[in-house]
N, C-alpha and C positions, 0 to 999 in steps of 0.2 A: 241520677245520671242515665242517659239513654245509651243503649248498646245495640248493635245490629245482631241479627240472629246467628250469623256465622261466628262472630267473636264470642257471643254468649255460649254457644255450644262447645267451643274449644275450652272456655273457662270452666264450664260445668263438668267436663270430663276430668279436669285436674283437681277438683275439690275433694278434700278428705272428708269421709263420712262420719268418723268418730274420733274422739280424742283418745289415742292409744295409751297415753300416760295414765289413764284411769284404771287400766286393767289390773295392775298389781295391787292398787289400793282396794279395789272392789273385791278381788280374790281374798285379800287378807280379812276383810270384813265378813265375807261369807264363811270362811274357815273358822273364824272366831265364834260366829253364831252356831256353827255346826258343833263346836267343841264345848261351848259354855252356855248355850241356850238362853234362857230368860235373862240371866245375869248380863250377858252381852247386850241384849235389847234395851234393858234399863240404862246401861252405861251410854249406849249410842243415842238414846233419847236426850240425855243430858248434854252429850258432846256436840251433836249435830243440830238438834232442834231446840236446845236450851230449855227443855221442859222436863220436870221430874214428876212422873205419874205414880200414883199409888198402886194402880192395877193396870195391866195391859188390856184386859177386856172391858168393854163398856157393857153394862148389864142390859139385857133385852128390855127391861122395864123403862130404861132411859130412851130407847128407840120409840116405844109406844107413847111415852110422855111427850117426846119431841113432836111426834105426829099430831097428838091431841092439841098441843099448845101452839102449833105453827099458825102464823097469820093466815086467815081463811083464803085470801086470793092466791097467795103463793101455794098453799096446800092444793087448791083446785087446779092450779097450773101444773103442778107436779103430777097430780092424778091424771090430768088430760094427757100429758106427755107419756105417762106409763101406759095408758090405754092404747094410744096410737102405736107405741113401740110393740106392745104385746100383740096387737092385732096383726101388724105387719109380719112379725116373726113367726106367728102361727101359720100365716099364709105360705111362707117359704120353707118351713120345716120339712126335712126329708121324711118321706113315708116309706114304709117297708116295701121292698121291691119283690114282686112275685110274678114276673113275666113268664118264667118257666118253673117247672117243679124240680128241675135238676140243678139249676144254677141261679142263685139270687143273693141279694145282700140283706142283712138285717142290721138294725141300728139300736144302740143302747146309750142312755145318758152316762156321762162321766160321773163317778161317785162323789167326788169332792173337788171344788174349785176355789182358788183364791183370787180375789180381785183387788188390784191396786187402785186406790182413788187418791189422786194428787192433793196436796195442800200447799200452804205457803203463801204465794201471792194472791190466791183466791180460793174459795171453796167450790166444790163441784158436785152438787147433788145430781146434775145431769149425767155425770159419768157413772154414778151408781145405777141410775135407771137404764143407761145404755149398755150395761154389762150384766147386772144381776137379773134384770127382767128376762134377758135371753137365756140365762142359765135356768131360771125358773120354768120357762116355757119348755126347755129341754128335759125337765124333771130331774135336774141335779139334786141329790139328796142333801148335800152339805155345802152351803154357799157362805164363804168367809170374805169379809172386807178388811183390808188393812189400809190405814191412812195416817199421815204424820200427826203426832200430838201437837196441840195448840195451847198457848198460854192460858187462854180463856175457855179451853175445852173445844171439842169437835163441833163444828157449826151445826146448829139445830136443823137446818134444812138438809144437811147430809144424813143426819140420823133419821130424820123423817122419811127421806127417800129410801133408806135401808128398810124401814118398816113397810113402806108401800110396795117395794119390790120383793119382800119376803126373804131378806138376808137372815141367816141363822146366827152368825157371830160377827162382831166388829171389834177389831183390835187397834189401839192407838200406837202404832209404830210405823215408820216410813222408811224411805230410802232403800239402799241395797240390802240393809239388814232385815227388812221386812220380807223381801223376796227370798232371802236365805232361810228365814224362819218358816215360810210356807213350803219351801222345797225340802228342808230337812226335818222340820218339826221341832218344837221345844217343849218344855214342861207345860206351857200354857197353850201354845198355838199348834194345832195338829197339822201333820204333813198332808198336803193336797196332791191331787193328780195333775192339775194344770193351773197355770197362772196367767191371768189376762189383765189388761188395763194399761193406760198410758202413764208415763212418768219421765223424770229427767234422765240425764246420761248415766247417773249412778244406777238407777233402776234398769235402764237399758242394758248396761254392762253386766249387771247381776243376772239378768235374764239370759244373756249370751253365755255367761260363765256356767250357769246351772242347767242349761238346756240338756236334756238327756236324763238328768236326775229327776226332772219334772217336765211336763209338757209346757210349752210357751206359745202364746198367740203370735207374737211378732217382736222384733227388736226395733223399737220406735225411736225416732230422733225428734228434733224440733218440729212444731206444727208449721204447716205451709199451705198456701193457696196460689193457684195460677189462674188468671182471668184473661179471656179474649174479649176485646172491646172494639167498637167502631164508632162512627159519627152518629149512630142511632142510640148509643148507650147514655144512660143517665149518669153524668160525671159525678154529681154530688153523691149518688148512691154508691158508685164505685169507690169513692174516697172512703166511705165508711165500711165498705167490704174489706178494703185494705187495712183500715184501722182495726176492724174486728179481729183480723188475724194477727196483726202486729202486737196487739195488747196482751196476747198470751204471755209472752216473755221477750227478753231482749234478743233471743236467738231465733224467734219466729221469722219465717221467710215468706216474702210476697213477690210474685212475678206478674207483670201485666204485659200482654202481647197485643200488638196491633200493627197492621200494615199502613196505618195513617199516622205520620209523625205529628201532625197538628193535634190529634186526639191525645197522644201521649204527653205532649207539651202542656196542653190544657189541664190534663189530669195532675201533672206534677205541680203546676202552679196552684191548683185548688188544694192539693195535699198540704203544701207549705202554708197556705193561708189558713186552713182549718186546724193545722197542728198547733198553732199558737194558743188556741183556747180549748183544745181537746182534753177530755178526761184521760187520766193515766198517760199524760204526755211524755213523762220521762222514759217510760218503757217504750212507747211508740217511737220516740226520737231515736233511741238506741237501735231498735229493730230496723227502722227505715234507713238509718245511716249505714248499716253494715250488711243488711240482708234484703234490700229492696231493689228490684230490677225492672226497668222499663225496656222492653225488648221490641225493636222495630223489625218486623217481619216483611217478607216479600209479598205474600198472598195467602189465600185460603190453605193451600197445601203446606206452605211453610209454617203457618199457625199450627196445623196438625202435627207436623214433624217436631217442632219445638215442644209442644205440649206432651207428646209421647216420650220425648227425651227427658223432660223434667220428671215425668211420671209422678205428679204431685199427689199429696194427700187429698186435697180438694181442688177440683177444676170447675170453673164457672165460665159459662159462655153467655154473654149479654150483648149480642149483635142483632142486626135486623132480622136475620133468619137463623137463630141459634140451633134449631133442630137439624140443620144440615150437617152439623159436626158429629152427631151421635154415632154414625157408622164408622167414623174415621179416628175418633179418639179412643184408644184401646187401653192405655195404661194410666189409670187414675184410681184413687181410693173411692171417691164418689164424684159423679158428674152432675152439676147443677145447671139447668137449662132455663134461660130467660130471667127477666127482672123479678119475677115473683117466686123464684127459687134461690134466694141468697143463701150463702153457706151457713149463716147463722141459724136459719130455720132447720137445717140438718143437725146442728149442734144440740137442738133441744126437743124437737117435736115432730119432725117429718115421719119418722118410723124406723129407717135403717140406723144401725149403730153409728155413733160418731167415732168409734175406735177404728182407725183406718191406717193403712200403711204409709210410711213417710220415707224420705231420703231415697227416692227412686225404687223402693222395694215393691211398688205397685206393679212393676214389670213382672213380678212372679208371686205376689202376695195379694190377698183380697181383704176387705174389711171384715170385722168381727160380725158373726151372725149366730143364730141359735144352733146352726149345724156344727159350729166349732165346739159345742158342748156335747156332741154326740160322738160315739165311736161306731165304727161299722166293720163288719167282716162278711166275707162271702161264705155261702153254704154250697158245698159240692155234694150232690146226692144223685149219682148216676144210676140209670137203669142198666140191666144186663145187656140189652140190645145196644145202648150207646157205648158201653164198655167194649163190646165186641168190635164196634166200628172204629175205636180209637186206640186201644191198648197196644196194638202191634207197632204203630208209628212211634208211640211213646217209648216202647222198648228199643226200637232202632236208635232213637236219639240217645237213650241211656247207654246203649252199647257203644256208640260213637264217643261218648264222654268217659267210657271205661268205668262206669259205675255199675258194676256187674250185679250187685244185690238189688239196685233199683230195677234192673231188667228182670231179675228173677222174681221180684215182688209183683211185677206186672204179668209175667208169663204164667206164674203158678196158678193164677185165677182162671186160666183158660183150660179148664179140665172137664169141660162139658157141664159145668155148673150153670143152672138157669135161674138161680135165686136172685 
């Protein structure tokens, strides 16, 4: 159904971002894991995933074996993806700042991180590469992956990706309970310093509940894409850009913007025609029925306004001159420009991580990068001459705040000391 931009923006403001009813359930899961450790994890594996595992940890030998036995073309594809991700992340990694000898920043890798890799409707070796590779480039010492147990075992491609990226430990446990295990630690799973990776609402709420106990990358919602198109766009390609997003799950969101009604109508007709024979059509149909928007905009400026309001995880511009939009689109997870930069290339091999902010959080949150696995602090090492030029004003401010010992600490150093 087509909607004009004014009506759409009004509707967008009224949408609830999360299911608040999950909060108590997730809190109870987290507290049980905190109190019962591994016992709770084994029980939740049976209750939620209907899998009874003998051991939570998958031996490292199985990771190596999965890599060795993986079909050669897929192995080569995963290695190619890993190489591009690693190269890009090394290029953007923060370097030690030494612009002055008195004030500068230093960076250190986080000691231990936990990575959530979703399971269920599909397996995601790409998520392993798009997270663990970054941690490895940052020199994180202990990289842990948690992923939901599967009836037939964790996908071999996921285990192979763990071997490629240098993951240290893999545990077959998912959902809110796995986030709690990483945050609190159990008999088997060690406590980590930060948790990253996408997941469903249970995972998102667990991250929200446990933030502060452990570092969190972001509180993620359903996957989403917003596209800007015109009469120069390849409609058939746009259809499959929409389908590529919608097939993630029934909650995935797809937005298409254009100031040309005829283009939007043509796209919708083609979507309905292709949907009949599309793979994963049941998931596609549910997503498109409830979370698909064709937005008729006024002009270039209106396109930018609506895109920035949506602040989507993925933004794709496939117009006659897509580069015009780059300075004006500010709030997106990743911006894909032109027909040869479809969102799917970013999911697998472009280089930047596909772990991106969703549900309008791109207005204040960026996508995951190597720098999210680093801590930094400032070093303040003033000379005597700089101190002489600054301490008196600092003391005056301390006096105004009535913090007398602050003031004394500053003034007592002004005793003719030149060291």
